[in-house]
C-alpha positions in Angstrom: 95.3 140.2 123.3 94.1 142.3 126.4 96.8 144.7 125.6 94.9 145.0 121.9 97.9 143.3 120.4 96.3 141.5 117.2 95.7 137.8 117.6 98.4 137.1 114.7 101.5 139.1 116.5 100.1 137.5 119.9 100.5 134.1 118.6 103.8 134.9 116.8 105.2 136.2 120.4 103.8 133.3 122.1 105.5 131.1 119.4 109.0 132.5 120.2 108.3 132.3 124.0 107.3 128.4 123.5 110.4 127.8 121.3 112.5 129.5 123.8 111.4 127.2 126.4 111.8 124.4 124.3 115.3 125.0 123.7 116.1 125.4 127.6 114.2 122.1 128.0 116.8 120.6 125.8 113.8 119.6 123.1 115.5 121.6 120.2 119.3 121.0 119.3 121.5 124.1 119.5 122.5 125.3 116.2 120.0 123.6 114.2 116.8 124.4 112.8 114.1 122.5 111.4 115.4 122.1 107.7 118.3 120.2 109.3 116.0 117.8 111.4 116.0 114.3 110.4 112.3 113.5 110.5 112.6 109.7 111.1 113.9 110.8 114.7 110.4 111.4 116.1 109.4 107.8 114.8 108.5 105.6 118.1 106.6 102.6 116.6 105.4 101.3 113.0 101.8 101.0 113.7 100.3 99.6 110.4 100.9 100.1 106.8 98.5 100.8 103.8 99.3 100.3 100.0 100.8 104.0 100.0 101.5 104.7 103.4 103.7 103.8 106.5 101.6 104.7 109.8 104.1 106.1 112.6 103.5 106.7 116.3 105.8 109.6 116.5 107.0 111.2 119.7 104.6 114.6 119.4 106.6 116.5 121.8 109.6 116.2 119.8 107.7 117.1 116.6 106.2 120.1 118.3 109.8 121.0 119.1 111.5 120.3 115.9 109.2 121.2 113.3 105.8 122.7 114.0 104.7 124.3 117.7 100.8 123.6 116.4 101.1 120.0 115.6 98.4 117.9 117.4 97.1 114.7 117.1 98.5 113.4 113.7 99.6 114.6 110.3 100.5 113.2 106.9 102.8 114.0 103.9 99.9 115.9 102.0 99.7 118.3 104.8 103.0 118.8 106.3 106.3 119.0 104.2 108.5 117.8 107.1 106.5 114.4 107.1 108.3 111.8 104.8 106.3 111.1 101.5 104.2 107.9 102.1 103.9 108.4 105.9 101.0 109.3 108.3 102.1 110.6 111.7 100.1 109.7 115.1 100.7 111.8 118.0 101.9 109.3 121.1 100.0 112.2 123.3 96.9 110.7 122.0 95.6 107.7 124.4 95.2 104.4 122.7 91.4 104.4 122.4 91.6 107.8 120.6 93.9 106.4 118.1 91.7 104.8 115.4 89.4 108.1 115.1 92.4 110.1 114.6 93.7 107.6 111.9 90.7 107.7 110.2 90.6 111.0 109.9 94.3 111.2 108.6 94.0 108.5 106.2 90.7 110.2 104.7 92.1 113.7 104.7 95.5 112.4 102.8 93.4 110.5 100.2 91.0 113.2 99.5 93.8 115.4 98.9 95.7 113.2 96.8 93.0 113.3 94.7 93.2 117.1 94.5 91.1 118.6 97.4 92.4 121.6 99.1 93.6 120.8 102.6 90.3 122.9 103.9 87.9 121.0 102.4 89.4 117.7 102.9 89.8 118.5 106.9 86.1 119.6 107.0 85.0 116.4 105.3 87.3 114.0 107.5 86.1 116.0 110.8 82.6 115.7 109.6 83.1 111.8 109.1 85.2 111.7 112.2 82.4 113.2 114.4 79.9 111.0 113.0 82.0 107.9 113.9 82.7 109.1 117.3 78.9 108.8 117.8 78.6 105.6 116.1 81.7 103.7 117.1 80.1 100.1 115.7 80.8 101.9 112.3 84.7 102.4 112.9 86.2 99.3 112.4 84.8 99.0 108.8 85.4 102.6 108.4 88.9 102.3 109.0 89.6 99.0 107.0 87.9 100.9 104.0 90.7 103.6 104.2 93.2 101.2 104.9 92.7 99.7 101.5 91.2 96.5 103.3 88.0 94.7 102.2 
């Protein structure tokens, strides 16, 4: 960008370079592309379940190598087409103490999107509530129970 390359173009160049490095590291199988990759390959541990979703701890590095270089923290089937229907993913790079906040965000966002909100609106609302919970951690357990469908 210092050489006046527009941001979007610079990002494309950087992503190509990162993909090449991931191939060299052995993260990306030779001759296979993301459409051929089995998403269950990234599952590390089933963390929990709601009435309509399984919550998986996933190998974040492998998700970034196989599916989306920009994957961070978590995601779900309403945002990412590579996440199987009925799944929420939490990146294993997230510290265990941080995971409940990320899980709250992903579950809340997913629920809003299932109700018809756009990703941008659902993400903004979820981020706002996550921010609130980080400053009021005593409310996290109850908020998470609500998102999980518990009473």
